C-alpha positions in Angstrom: 240.4 303.8 -41.6 243.1 302.9 -44.3 244.9 305.6 -45.9 245.9 305.0 -49.3 249.8 305.5 -50.2 251.1 307.5 -52.7 251.6 304.9 -54.7 248.3 303.1 -54.5 247.1 307.4 -55.4 249.4 306.7 -58.7 248.3 303.3 -59.4 244.6 305.2 -59.1 245.6 308.1 -61.4 247.2 305.8 -64.1 243.9 303.4 -63.5 241.5 306.5 -64.4 243.6 307.8 -67.4 243.7 304.1 -68.8 247.2 304.4 -68.9 248.9 300.7 -68.5 252.0 300.2 -65.9 254.2 299.2 -68.4 253.3 302.8 -70.3 254.0 304.5 -67.1 256.8 303.0 -66.0 258.4 303.5 -69.7 257.2 307.1 -69.5 258.6 308.3 -66.6 262.1 306.0 -66.5 261.3 304.3 -63.2 262.2 300.9 -63.0 259.7 297.9 -63.3 259.4 297.0 -59.6 257.9 300.2 -58.3 254.3 299.3 -58.6 254.7 296.0 -57.4 252.0 295.1 -54.7 254.7 294.3 -52.1 256.3 298.0 -52.3 253.3 299.8 -52.3 253.6 301.6 -49.0 257.6 302.3 -49.0 258.3 306.0 -49.9 258.5 307.5 -53.3 261.9 309.2 -53.7 261.9 313.1 -54.7 263.7 312.0 -57.9 260.0 310.0 -59.0 258.1 312.7 -58.2 259.9 315.2 -60.1 259.9 312.2 -63.1 255.7 311.6 -62.6 255.1 315.1 -62.5 257.1 316.0 -65.3 255.3 313.6 -67.8 252.1 314.1 -66.1 250.8 317.5 -66.4 247.6 317.1 -65.3 248.3 315.1 -61.9 248.0 317.4 -58.6 250.7 317.0 -56.7 248.9 317.9 -53.4 246.4 315.3 -54.3 249.7 312.7 -55.3 251.4 313.6 -52.0 248.6 313.7 -49.3 245.7 312.5 -51.0 243.6 316.0 -50.1 242.2 317.7 -52.8 241.1 316.6 -56.5 243.5 314.3 -58.5 243.4 316.5 -61.3 244.7 319.8 -61.7 242.4 322.8 -62.9 242.9 324.1 -66.5 244.9 326.8 -65.2 247.2 325.0 -63.2 247.7 322.2 -66.0 248.7 325.2 -68.2 251.5 325.6 -66.3 254.4 322.8 -67.7 258.2 321.7 -66.7 260.2 323.3 -69.4 263.7 323.4 -68.0 266.0 322.9 -64.8 265.2 325.8 -63.1 261.5 324.7 -63.1 262.7 320.8 -62.1 264.4 322.6 -59.2 261.6 324.6 -57.9 259.7 321.2 -58.0 261.7 319.3 -56.1 261.8 321.9 -53.4 258.5 322.4 -53.6 258.0 318.6 -53.0 260.4 318.6 -50.2 258.3 321.3 -48.3 255.2 319.4 -49.2 256.8 316.3 -47.7 257.3 318.0 -44.5 254.6 319.3 -44.2 252.8 316.0 -44.7 255.2 314.3 -41.7 254.0 317.3 -39.6 250.4 316.2 -40.1 251.0 312.8 -39.8 253.0 313.5 -36.2 250.1 315.5 -35.0 247.5 313.0 -36.1 249.8 310.4 -34.1 249.6 312.1 -31.0 246.0 312.7 -31.4 245.3 309.0 -31.7 248.0 308.5 -28.9 246.0 310.3 -26.7 242.5 309.0 -27.6 243.7 305.8 -26.8 244.9 306.8 -23.0 
């Protein structure tokens, strides 16, 4: 079973929203090579996450980071927007915590797989 990378989920989102790659990159200010095929499995930086979430308010952070849940936020969540530096700082903190939890989940799953292969 192949698990989609974060960048593959970004591509899924922009395809769903009918946004071209160049438009996505221009809106977020992210460099052109970010979504190149040979870089799809590379990690996404906190800065890039913050830029993406700041622009695309309907995109679910949980889904983007983990693939769990719905791609789009509920209307209540969508109404919350990033309007100042404090919100961006809080978002980066949340993203860091979510990434750490994702790493813990991956480690746990790898451990289970190793035990199953013995």
